[in-house]
N, C-alpha and C positions, 0 to 999 in steps of 0.2 A: 504493500500500500504506500509506504513511504517513497519507494522508488518511482511509483507512478506519479505521485504528487510532485516529485522533483523533476520528472520528465515533462509534466504539464507546465511547471514553472519555467523550465528551460525553454520550452517551445513558445510560451506566451510572453515572457518578461525579460529574456536575456538581452544583453547588449549585442548588436550586430552592425554590419556595414550599412551606411545610409543611402546607398546607391538606388535601391528600389524606390524609396520615398522621394529622392531627389529627381529621378526620371519622371515619376508621377507628378511631382510639383511642376515641372516644366511642361509636360503634355497637358495636364489639367488646366494650368494657368493660361497656356496659349489658346486652348479651345475656348475657355471662358472669355478671354480677351476678344477673340473674333466674334463669339456669340453675342457679346454686348456691343462691340464696335459697329455692328450692322445698323444700330439705332442712331448713329452719328447724324445722318441727314435729317432725322426726324426729332431731334432734341426739342426744338421749339414746340412742335405739335404734341409730343408725348409727355414732356416733363416741365414745361413752363406755364406761367399763368396766362399766356397768350394762346395756349393750345386747348385740346379737348381732354383735359385731365379729369379723373373721377376719383378723388382721394377717398380711401377707405376710412381712415381715422381723421378726426377733426382737430387734433392738436395743431396749434399754429406753426410749430417748427416743422411739421410734416406736410404743410400745405405747399402748393406749387409756388415757385419764386419767379423772379423776372427772367427774361430770356438770357441775359448776361450771366446771372447767377446759375441758371440751369446749365449753361455751357461750361462754366467754371467747375461746378460740382462734378459734371460728367468727365471733364478733363482730369480731375483729381482721381476719379474712379479708374480711368484708363492707366494713369501713371502708377496707381497702386497695384494694378494687375502686373504691370511691367516689373515693379519692385518685387512682387511675389515670384514671378518667373525667374528672375536673375538672382533671387535670394538676397536682396538688399532691404534692410529694415523689415525683415520677414514678418514678425508678429504685428508690427504697426501696420504693415500693408494689409494683412488679413483683417485686422480690426476695422480699417477704413473701408475695405471691400464689403464686409458684412453690413456695416452701418449704412453706407450709401446704397447698397443693393436693396436693403429693406426700405429705404426712403423712396427710391425710384419704383419699386414694386408697389408700394402703397399708393403712388400717384396714378399709375395707369395699368399695371399688369395684374393686380390682385383679382380681377374677374376670371383669370385664366391660370389658376394654380395647377400644377402637375407634379407627378412623382419626381421629375427632374429638379424642381424647385426645392423640394424637401431634401433630396440628395445633396443639392448644392450647399445648403446650410450645414448638414451633417459632415460632409467631407471637409469643408473649410474649418469646422470646429475641431476635427481630428488633426488637420494640418497645424493648427495653432500650437499643439503640444507634441508635435511629431519629430522635430529636429530635421525636417526635410531640407533645410538649408545648410546642412553640414558637409556637403560636397557639391560640385558643379555649381558654385554660387559665388557671389561677391564676398560673402562671409568667409568662405574657404580661401579665396584669393587674398583677402586682407589679413586674415587671422593666421592661416596656415601656410601662406605663401604661394599657393597654387590652386587653380580651379579644380584640379583632380585630387588634391589632398582631401583627407576625410577624417572625421571623428566619429566614433561609435555612437549609436543611438539605441534606444529601446525598440524592440520589434513589436511591442504592443500596439502602436497605432496602425502598423501594417496589418496585424491580425484583426483589428477592429474593422478596418475597411473591407477585408476579405469576408468577415461575418456579415457586414452590412450588405455587400453584394449578394451573398447567399440568401439573406432574408428578403432582399428586393425581388430576386427571381422567384423564390419559393412562394411568397405572398401574392405576387402577380399571377402566377399560375394557379394558386389555390383559390383566389377570390373570383377569378373569371367565371367559373360555372355558377357562382352564387349571385352574380350581377345580372340583372335583366338584360337580355339581348345576346348573352354569351351561351345560352342553352343550345343554340344551333349555329349554323354558318351564316345566318342572315346579317349579322353585324359586319362580317367581312365583305359580303356582297354590297351592302350599303356604303361601306367605307370606300370601296372601289368606284362608287358613283358620287362620292361626296366632294366638297370643295377642296379637301386636302389631297385628293387622289391625283396622281401623276398620270401622264398620257399612257404609260404602260398599263396601269391599273384600269383606266377607262377602256382600253382596248380589250382587256380580259373580260370586263363587265359586258362589253358589247357582244361577246361570243355567246352570251346567255347559256352558260354552262349549267348543268343540273345541280340541284341542291346538294347532292352527295359530294360534289367537288368542294364546295365551301364548307360543308360539315366536316369533311375529312381534314382539310387544311386547319380549320379551327381546333379540332381535336388534337392534331399533331403539335400545334403551337402551345397549347396548354400543357400537354405532357412533356414537351421539350423544356419548357420553362421550369417545371417541377424537377426534371432530371438534372438540369444545369446546377441546381442548388447542391446536388450531391456529387456530380461528375467532376466539378472543379477541384474537389478535395482528394480524388483518387489518382495518384501519380501515373498509373499505367494507362489510363484512358483520358487523362486531363487534356492532352494536346488536341484530341478529337472534339472535346467540348469547347476548347478555345476556338477551334476552327468553326464549329457549329454556331457558337455564339456570334462570331464575327459575321458569318453569312446571314444569320438571323437578322442582325441589326442593319446590315447593308441592304438586305432584301426589303426590310421595312422602308428604308430611305428611298429605294428605287421605286417602290409602288406607292408610298404615301409620303407626304411632306412632313415627316416626323424624324428629324435628324438629331435631336438633342441627345439621344442615347448612344450615338456613335462613340462618344467619349468613354463609354463603358468598356469598349474593346481593349484599349491600352491599359485599362485598370485591371485586367486579368493578371497583370504582372504581380499583383499582391499575393497571388496563390503560390508563387515560387519562393523558395528560400532566399533570404537576402544575400547569403554567401554565394549562391549561384549567380545572381545578377552582378555581384561584385567581380567575380571571375570573368564574366562576359565583358564587362566594361573595361577591365584591365587588359584583356586581350585586344580590345578595340583601339585603345589609345597608347599602348606600349609598343 
C-alpha cells in the first residue's frame, strides 16, 4: 500500500522538465492571440459605447467605454497575450488576460457561452501556477542565460490538464444522449443545413441520405468521445486516439464552422511524460 501511494505521489507531484508546459504555453497562447485578434476590425462595434454592446452586468466599471479606451484596452489584451507566449511577466500577463477577457465577454459575447469559454478560464488558471515559463521564454533567457535552459517544475499542472481533457471528452459524450435532439441523427442532419454549415456539409445534406446514415455517424461520434477519455491514458493505443482525435476535430472544422476546439489537438501532449518531451526537444535543438 505504501509503495502504491509513493508511486501515485511520484506520478502526480514530482519535479520534472518544463518543456511540455512551455510548448503548450506557446501553442495555446498563439491560438488564443489569433482567436481574439480577428475582432480587431470590429472593436468599435463590439466593445465601445458607440457600438451594439449588450452588457450582462450593470457595474459601471464593466460598462462599454469610449472608442479610444476600447482600442487601448484591446491593445493591452493583445500585448498581454504576447507576454504570455514569450514568457515575459508571465503571471501578470495571465492576470490581465483573464480580467480583460471577462470584461470584453461581459460586453458582447456573454449570449454565446460555450465549452471553449469554460476551458479557457480553467486552462489559464492552471497556467498561473504551472511554471510554464521556465524554459523557451524571456524568463529563461534573462535568468538562466539561454532560451533553452530550464528549471524543474511540478508535473501536477500537466496532470490537471490531462484530467480536464479527459473529463471534457467523457462528459461531452455522456451528456449527448441525454440532451434533446441527440437521441437520433437529426441534429447532425440539421447542422449540415444550418448557418454554420460549410459548403461540404451542405453538399452532403443535398444528397438526402437516409436517416440511418446520420444515426450511425451520431452514434459513432458519441462512442468515440467516450472512448477518447480512456484511450489517451493507454500507452499502447494512445497514438491511435491522438490521430483519431485530430481527425475528429479537423472533420468538424471542415463540415461546420466550429474551429475553437482545434487547439485541443496540440494539448494531447499533456498525456506524454515530461521527460519524453524533454528528450525530443533536446534532440531538436542540439
